[in-house]
N, C-alpha and C positions, 0 to 999 in steps of 0.2 A: 641671562633671561631668555635670549633668543633660542639657545639650544634646548631649553626646557619646553618651549612652545612646539618645537619640531618633534620632540619626544612625545608630547601629548597628541600631536596630529598623527604620528605613526601608530600610536597606541589605539586611537579611535579607528584608524584605517584597518588595523589588524582585527579589531572587534567586529567591524562591518563585514570583513571577509569571512570571519568565523561564522557569523550569522547566516551569510549567504550559503556557505558550504553545508551547514547543518540543515538549512531549508531544502537544499538540493537532495541531500540524503533522505530526508523525510518524504520528499516527493517520490523518489525511487522506491522507498519502502512501501508507500501507498500503492504504487503501480503493481508491485509484486503481490501485496496483500489482496488487492482487488482482483487481479487475474486468478489468484488461488481461490478466492471466494467464488467467482463466477464458474470456475472449473468444477468446484465441489457442488455448486448449485445444479449444474448440468448433469453431473453424475447422480445426484439425488433425484432429479427429475426422471432419469432413465430407470432408476430403481423403482420409483413410484409407478412408472408405466408398466414395468414387468410385474409388479404386485397386482396392479389392477387387471392386467391380462390374465394372470393365473387365477385370480378370484372370479373373473368372468367365466373362465373355462370350467372352474369348479361348479359354478351356479348352473351352467348349461349342461353339465354332465349328470 
């Protein structure tokens, strides 16, 4: 009976470690996604500025 309780304890410990590593991976993925998102947002803002400038130039001309 004692060996079975040790097995269950190790099984639960492995499950906890697996949950921790999957959480860590998802955190890293979120960091990558957010940095990509903000970079694209900055690029879009630059494009919008260029469009506004060209429209302003056309209106003035």
